[in-house]
C-alpha positions as CSV (number, residue, x, y, z in Angstrom):
1,X,0.0,0.0,0.0
2,X,1.4,3.4,-0.9
3,X,0.6,6.7,0.8
4,X,1.2,9.0,-2.1
5,X,0.5,8.8,-5.8
6,X,0.7,11.2,-8.6
7,X,-0.7,10.5,-12.1
8,X,-0.2,12.6,-15.2
9,X,-1.7,11.8,-18.6
10,X,-0.2,13.1,-21.8
11,X,-1.1,11.2,-24.9
12,X,0.3,7.7,-24.5
13,X,2.2,8.7,-21.4
14,X,1.1,8.0,-17.8
15,X,3.4,8.9,-14.9
16,X,3.2,7.6,-11.3
17,X,5.1,8.1,-8.1
18,X,4.7,5.6,-5.2
19,X,6.0,6.0,-1.8
20,X,5.3,4.7,1.7
21,X,5.7,8.2,3.0
22,X,3.8,11.4,2.1
23,X,6.8,13.8,2.3
24,X,7.4,14.4,-1.4
25,X,11.0,13.6,-0.9
26,X,12.7,10.6,-2.6
27,X,13.6,7.8,-0.2
28,X,15.1,4.3,-0.6
29,X,12.3,2.0,-1.9
30,X,10.4,4.7,-3.6
31,X,9.2,3.9,-7.1
32,X,8.7,6.2,-10.2
33,X,6.8,4.9,-13.2
34,X,5.8,6.0,-16.7
35,X,3.8,4.1,-19.3
36,X,4.3,4.5,-23.0
37,X,3.2,2.8,-26.1
38,X,5.8,3.1,-28.9
39,X,4.4,3.9,-32.4
40,X,5.7,3.5,-35.9
41,X,6.5,7.2,-35.9
42,X,8.6,6.7,-32.7
43,X,10.6,3.9,-34.4
44,X,11.1,6.0,-37.5
45,X,12.2,9.1,-35.6
46,X,14.6,7.1,-33.5
47,X,16.1,5.4,-36.5
48,X,16.7,8.8,-38.1
49,X,18.6,10.0,-35.1
50,X,20.5,6.8,-34.3
51,X,21.1,5.7,-37.9
52,X,20.0,2.3,-36.8
53,X,18.2,1.0,-39.9
54,X,18.2,-2.7,-39.1
55,X,15.4,-4.3,-41.1
56,X,14.1,-6.0,-37.9
57,X,12.6,-2.6,-37.0
58,X,11.0,-1.9,-40.4
59,X,10.2,-5.1,-42.2
60,X,7.8,-7.7,-40.7
61,X,9.0,-10.5,-43.0
62,X,12.7,-10.0,-41.9
63,X,11.6,-9.9,-38.2
64,X,9.5,-13.1,-38.6
65,X,12.4,-14.8,-40.4
66,X,14.6,-13.9,-37.4
67,X,12.1,-15.6,-35.0
68,X,10.1,-12.6,-33.9
69,X,6.3,-12.0,-34.1
70,X,6.7,-8.7,-35.9
71,X,8.9,-5.6,-36.2
72,X,10.8,-4.6,-33.1
73,X,11.1,-1.4,-31.2
74,X,14.8,-0.4,-30.8
75,X,15.9,-1.6,-27.4
76,X,17.6,1.7,-26.6
77,X,14.4,3.6,-27.4
78,X,12.6,1.5,-24.8
79,X,15.5,2.2,-22.4
80,X,15.1,5.9,-23.0
81,X,12.1,5.7,-20.5
82,X,14.6,5.7,-17.6
83,X,16.3,9.1,-18.1
84,X,12.9,10.5,-19.0
85,X,11.4,9.2,-15.7
86,X,14.3,10.6,-13.7
87,X,14.5,14.0,-15.4
88,X,10.7,14.5,-15.2
89,X,10.9,14.2,-11.4
90,X,14.3,15.8,-10.9
91,X,15.0,18.6,-13.4
92,X,18.7,19.1,-13.6
93,X,19.6,15.5,-12.8
94,X,22.8,14.2,-14.3
95,X,22.5,10.7,-15.7
96,X,25.8,9.0,-14.9
97,X,25.5,5.3,-15.9
98,X,23.1,2.6,-17.0
99,X,23.4,-1.2,-17.3
100,X,20.9,-2.9,-19.5
101,X,19.7,-6.5,-20.0
102,X,17.3,-7.1,-22.8
103,X,15.0,-9.9,-21.7
104,X,12.1,-10.0,-24.2
105,X,11.2,-8.2,-27.5
106,X,9.1,-5.1,-27.6
107,X,6.9,-4.6,-30.7
108,X,5.3,-1.5,-32.1
109,X,2.1,-0.9,-30.2
110,X,3.1,-2.7,-27.0
111,X,2.3,-0.9,-23.8
112,X,5.5,-0.5,-21.8
113,X,5.8,0.5,-18.2
114,X,9.2,1.9,-17.2
115,X,9.9,1.5,-13.4
116,X,12.7,3.2,-11.5
117,X,13.2,2.3,-7.9
118,X,15.6,4.0,-5.5
119,X,17.9,1.4,-4.0
120,X,20.5,3.7,-2.4
121,X,21.0,7.4,-1.9
122,X,24.1,9.2,-0.7
123,X,24.7,12.9,-0.1
124,X,27.7,14.4,-1.7
125,X,28.1,18.1,-1.0
126,X,24.9,19.7,-2.0
127,X,23.9,16.9,-4.4
128,X,22.7,13.3,-4.0
129,X,24.0,10.2,-5.8
130,X,21.1,7.8,-6.4
131,X,21.5,4.2,-7.3
132,X,18.4,3.0,-9.1
133,X,16.9,-0.3,-10.2
134,X,15.5,0.1,-13.7
135,X,12.9,-2.2,-15.3
136,X,10.5,-2.2,-18.2
137,X,7.4,-4.4,-18.4
138,X,5.2,-5.2,-21.4
139,X,1.5,-5.1,-20.7
140,X,2.3,-4.5,-17.0
141,X,3.7,-7.9,-16.3
142,X,6.3,-9.4,-18.7
143,X,9.9,-8.1,-17.9
144,X,11.4,-6.9,-21.2
145,X,14.4,-4.9,-19.9
146,X,16.2,-4.4,-16.6
147,X,19.4,-3.0,-15.2
148,X,20.7,-0.3,-12.8
149,X,21.3,3.4,-13.2
150,X,23.3,6.0,-11.3
151,X,22.2,9.6,-11.3
152,X,23.3,12.8,-9.5
153,X,20.2,14.6,-8.3
154,X,20.2,18.3,-7.4
155,X,17.6,17.6,-4.7
156,X,15.5,14.8,-3.3
157,X,12.3,16.8,-3.5
158,X,10.1,15.3,-6.2
159,X,8.8,17.6,-8.9
160,X,5.2,17.1,-9.8
161,X,3.4,18.7,-12.8
């Protein structure tokens, strides 16, 4: 059971913060979430920026021949949920590192929930170094991506729109 929850709806984006406290300050165990459904346009725009034109992202036949159900969303596009979640709650945060393990494919149109959980927080001068568990789930239950991130936060106060 969580004492505080914030929800923001923007198109295909849904944002949540869950905490056992009501202080509005990030604590170990707190969870930040955003939901997003990746579209054909998202895949196309990401491909233009990254120059990743692998046919698995654009051609259903190629994807099926490789053993997938259909065209894949770029894994790093899915992982982009993590810095988005962090920066939307902590403007000015500095993303330091991210480990990633791709567990299951994400297809265009899949609903993905990005989850960031604070696992350690250390103060360093006037900033905070946060170690974060990072996970993405398809349709709310199937783990598709996980890892850990480190971020330098300017404050522990959570920003809410």
